[in-house]
C-alpha positions in Angstrom: 26.2 5.9 -6.7 26.8 5.2 -3.0 26.1 8.3 -1.1 24.0 9.4 1.9 20.5 10.4 1.1 19.2 13.3 3.2 15.5 12.6 4.0 12.5 14.0 5.8 9.1 12.5 6.8 5.9 14.5 6.3 3.0 13.2 8.5 3.9 11.5 11.7 0.9 9.1 12.1 1.3 5.4 12.1 2.7 4.9 8.6 4.9 8.0 8.9 6.5 6.6 12.1 7.2 3.3 10.3 9.0 5.2 7.5 10.9 7.2 10.1 12.1 4.1 12.0 13.2 2.5 8.8 15.2 5.6 7.7 16.9 5.8 11.1 18.1 2.3 10.7 19.3 2.6 7.1 23.1 3.1 6.8 22.7 5.4 3.7 19.9 7.6 5.0 20.1 10.7 7.2 16.9 12.0 8.7 17.4 15.8 8.7 13.8 16.9 9.5 10.3 15.9 10.3 7.0 17.7 9.5 3.6 17.6 11.0 0.7 20.0 11.5 0.3 18.8 15.1 2.9 20.8 17.2 2.6 18.5 20.2 3.2 15.3 18.1 6.0 17.1 16.2 7.9 18.1 19.3 7.5 14.6 20.9 8.9 12.8 17.8 11.8 15.3 17.6 12.7 14.7 21.3 12.3 10.9 21.1 14.5 10.5 18.0 16.8 13.5 18.5 15.9 15.2 15.3 16.9 18.9 15.4 14.6 20.3 12.7 10.8 20.2 12.8 8.4 22.0 10.5 4.6 22.5 10.6 4.2 23.1 6.9 5.6 21.5 3.7 6.7 24.8 2.0 9.2 25.6 4.8 10.5 22.0 4.7 11.0 22.0 1.0 13.1 25.2 1.2 15.6 23.4 3.4 19.1 23.3 1.9 20.5 19.8 1.1 17.2 17.9 1.4 17.2 15.1 -1.1 14.0 13.2 -0.5 10.7 13.1 1.4 8.2 10.5 2.5 4.6 11.8 2.2 2.5 10.1 4.9 -0.3 12.5 5.2 -4.1 11.9 4.7 -5.1 10.8 1.3 -6.5 14.1 0.1 -3.2 15.8 0.7 -1.1 13.4 -1.3 -1.6 15.2 -4.7 -0.7 18.7 -3.7 2.2 17.6 -1.5 3.7 15.1 -3.9 3.5 17.5 -6.8 5.0 20.3 -4.7 7.9 18.1 -3.6 8.7 16.9 -7.2 8.5 20.5 -8.4 11.0 21.4 -5.7 13.4 18.7 -7.1 12.9 16.2 -4.3 12.6 12.4 -4.6 9.3 11.2 -3.2 8.0 8.1 -1.5 4.2 8.5 -1.2 2.2 6.3 1.1 -0.6 4.3 -0.4 -3.0 5.0 -2.0 -1.4 7.3 -4.6 -4.3 9.8 -4.1 -7.8 10.0 -2.9 -9.3 10.1 -6.4 -8.3 9.0 -9.9 -8.2 12.6 -11.1 -5.7 13.5 -8.3 -3.7 10.4 -9.1 -3.5 11.3 -12.8 -2.1 14.8 -11.9 0.6 13.1 -9.7 1.5 10.8 -12.5 1.7 13.6 -15.0 4.0 15.6 -12.7 6.2 12.5 -12.0 6.6 11.8 -15.8 7.8 15.4 -16.3 10.3 15.1 -13.4 13.7 13.4 -13.3 13.2 12.5 -9.7 12.3 9.1 -8.2 8.6 8.9 -7.3 7.6 5.7 -5.5 4.3 4.4 -4.0 4.4 2.7 -0.6 2.9 -0.7 -1.2 4.5 -2.2 1.8 2.9 -5.7 1.5 5.1 -6.4 -1.5 8.2 -6.2 0.7 7.4 -8.8 3.2 9.4 -12.1 3.3 6.3 -14.2 2.7 5.2 -12.1 -0.3 8.7 -12.2 -1.8 8.8 -16.0 -1.3 5.6 -16.5 -3.3 6.8 -14.0 -6.0 10.0 -16.1 -6.4 7.9 -19.2 -6.9 5.7 -17.5 -9.5 8.8 -16.2 -11.4 10.5 -19.6 -11.3 7.5 -21.2 -13.1 6.8 -23.6 -10.2 3.1 -22.6 -10.2 2.7 -22.3 -13.9 0.4 -19.7 -15.4 -1.5 -17.8 -12.7 -5.2 -17.6 -13.8 -7.0 -16.8 -10.5 -6.3 -14.8 -7.3 -8.5 -14.5 -4.3 -7.4 -11.8 -1.9 -8.7 -9.6 0.9 -8.5 -8.0 4.3 -11.6 -8.6 6.4 -11.3 -6.7 9.6 -13.4 -8.2 12.4 -13.6 -5.1 14.6 -13.2 -1.5 13.6 -9.9 0.0 14.5 -10.7 3.0 16.8 -7.7 4.9 15.3 -9.5 5.1 12.0 -11.5 8.3 12.5 -11.9 11.8 11.3 -10.8 12.1 7.6 -10.9 8.3 7.2 -14.7 8.5 7.4 -15.1 11.3 4.8 -15.2 10.2 1.2 -14.1 13.7 0.1 -10.9 13.4 2.1 -10.2 9.6 2.1 -11.6 8.6 -1.3 -13.6 5.8 0.3 -13.6 3.3 3.2 -11.9 -0.1 3.6 -11.6 -0.6 -0.2 -9.1 2.3 -0.6 -7.7 1.9 2.9 -7.1 -1.9 3.1 -8.2 -3.3 -0.3 -5.5 -1.1 -2.0 -2.8 -3.2 -0.4 -4.4 -6.6 -1.3 -5.2 -5.6 -4.8 -1.6 -4.4 -5.4 -0.2 -7.5 -3.9 -2.3 -9.8 -6.1 -1.5 -7.8 -9.3 2.2 -7.7 -8.4 2.4 -11.4 -7.8 0.7 -12.0 -11.1 3.1 -9.7 -13.1 1.0 -6.5 -13.0 -1.4 -7.2 -15.9 -3.9 -4.5 -16.7 -7.6 -4.7 -15.7 -10.1 -4.7 -18.5 -13.4 -4.9 -16.5 -14.7 -4.6 -13.0 -17.9 -5.6 -11.2 -18.1 -4.3 -7.6 -20.4 -3.9 -4.6 -20.2 -2.0 -1.4 -22.1 -2.2 1.9 -23.2 0.5 4.4 -24.4 -1.5 7.4 -22.3 -0.3 10.3 -22.0 3.4 9.9 -23.2 4.1 13.5 -20.5 1.8 14.9 -17.8 3.2 12.7 -18.7 6.9 13.3 -19.5 6.6 17.0 -21.8 9.6 16.6 -19.9 11.3 13.7 -21.1 11.4 10.1 -19.9 8.6 7.9 -20.3 8.5 4.1 -17.9 5.7 3.2 -18.6 2.0 2.9 -17.9 -0.6 5.6 -17.3 -3.4 3.2 -16.5 -3.8 -0.5 -16.1 -6.8 -2.9 -15.1 -7.0 -6.5 -14.5 -9.3 -9.5 -11.7 -8.0 -11.7 -11.0 -9.3 -15.1 -7.4 -8.9 -16.4 -6.1 -8.5 -20.0 -4.5 -11.9 -19.9 -7.7 -13.7 -19.1 -7.0 -14.1 -15.3 -9.3 -12.8 -12.6 -9.0 -11.4 -9.1 -11.7 -11.7 -6.4 -11.2 -9.0 -3.8 -13.0 -8.7 -0.4 -12.3 -6.0 2.3 -14.1 -4.7 5.4 -13.6 -2.4 8.4 -16.3 -4.3 10.4 -17.7 -7.8 9.6 -18.7 -11.0 11.4 -16.0 -12.8 9.4 -14.2 -14.7 12.1 -12.5 -14.2 15.5 -9.7 -12.0 14.2 -8.7 -10.1 11.0 -8.5 -12.3 7.9 -5.7 -11.0 5.6 -4.9 -13.3 2.8 -3.8 -13.7 -0.8 -4.3 -17.0 -2.7 -3.1 -17.8 -6.2 -4.2 -20.6 -8.5 -1.9 -21.6 -11.3 -1.8 -24.3 -13.9 1.0 -26.2 -12.1 0.3 -25.3 -8.5 -1.2 -22.9 -6.0 0.0 -20.8 -3.1 -1.6 -19.0 -0.2 -0.2 -16.3 2.1 -1.8 -15.7 5.5 -0.6 -12.1 6.2 -2.5 -11.9 9.4 -0.8 -14.8 11.2 0.9 -14.1 14.5 2.1 -17.7 15.2 5.5 -19.1 14.4 3.9 -21.3 11.7 5.2 -20.2 8.3 2.4 -18.2 6.8 2.9 -19.5 3.2 1.4 -22.8 1.9 2.2 -24.1 -1.6 0.2 -26.8 -3.3 1.7 -28.8 -6.2 1.6 -32.3 -7.6 4.6 -34.7 -7.6 3.4 -37.4 -10.0 0.0 -38.5 -8.7 0.7 -37.4 -5.1 -0.6 -34.0 -3.9 2.1 -32.1 -2.0 1.7 -29.4 0.5 4.9 -27.5 1.2 5.5 -24.4 3.4 8.5 -22.3 2.5 10.5 -21.3 5.6 9.7 -17.7 6.5 11.8 -16.1 9.3 9.8 -15.7 12.6 10.2 -12.0 12.7 7.8 -9.0 12.7 6.9 -8.7 9.0 5.6 -5.2 9.5 9.1 -4.1 10.4 10.6 -6.2 7.6 8.3 -4.7 5.0 8.9 -1.1 5.8 12.7 -1.7 6.1 12.7 -3.3 2.7 10.5 -0.6 1.2 12.8 2.2 2.4 15.8 0.3 1.2 14.3 0.1 -2.3 13.6 3.8 -2.3 17.1 4.7 -1.2 18.6 2.3 -3.7 16.5 3.7 -6.6 17.8 7.2 -5.7 21.4 6.1 -5.5 21.2 4.0 -8.7 19.2 6.7 -10.6 16.6 4.1 -11.7 12.9 3.6 -11.4 11.6 2.1 -8.1 10.0 -1.3 -7.8 6.6 0.1 -7.0 6.0 2.9 -9.5 3.5 5.7 -9.8 2.0 4.1 -13.0 1.3 1.0 -10.9 -0.3 3.1 -8.2 -2.4 4.8 -10.9 -3.6 1.5 -12.3 -4.7 0.5 -8.7 -6.7 3.8 -8.5 -8.3 3.1 -11.9 -9.5 -0.2 -10.6 -10.7 1.2 -7.3 -12.5 4.0 -9.1 -14.2 1.4 -11.3 -15.3 -0.7 -8.3 -17.0 2.3 -6.8 -18.6 3.3 -10.1 -19.8 -0.3 -10.7 -21.3 -0.5 -7.2 -23.2 2.8 -7.8 -24.4 1.8 -11.2 -25.1 -1.9 -10.3 -23.4 -3.1 -13.4 -20.0 -4.1 -14.8 -17.6 -1.3 -15.7 -15.2 -1.7 -18.6 -11.8 0.0 -18.5 
């Protein structure tokens, strides 16, 4: 079904603005409204993008006639009530990562989505980059053989000053860099490996830089987390993520796969024109390093454009989206197990 999808964006922070920009460029999307609790920000975005309707609460937005879909880009603890309310109102929903702040909240979203006939998609934008898609195609072609090991992570060298307020409260965020950054890398690795289920998790978290992170405010989330995740097919994922660490000169954002016929590594943090994908295979007795050609364009813009295009297509074609609520819930199960393992000091079985 080729028709215009009338959309609204709820939450106009950094991710919400990326959603909005992608909708505005999509030929089948019409942005009819935006929503944010900050009246100054709301008015500014309306003026900048010439959007007539602005709302400061979700209830009023959902009562708007003709609205088909919403992007929920609010703080983590608001995902559950807002996603469930939008689905109950008959709207298609694209929820920013993570699915929710806690596993219990995520389970309630999943139950609501199962009972709905609307599209409900999770915003795992790293899947939609050109480099990620290039490696996915290699895996699916069989070029790398069976993937038995993944090493992935996002190690932030310096704390991002925009991460403040609710980010530093476990009750509102669900955790620190693990649920903020690690959620992306864990999803990327699982997606590249075919989304196998996790069977056990061993995790650890660190609390060494709270004063630097909080800048005087209270902080009860970790500043670094690491995990060893065993999967049902015998493969493993090693995950590392931090908001502040002496790990190099810049952020280190990576995903490396080892297969029985070859390996691949994505450097998602590169800003150089060098293709950020390396592939390692054998040709006879000669090791070969090949780099797929990745367009030298801003992959953040690419990823959100492709993500929004997938959401619109799923609505038009009346099908499940590529990144489903069930996959988002599986990520939450693993994250929850990592935190429980770190607290107990032992492996957690799922």
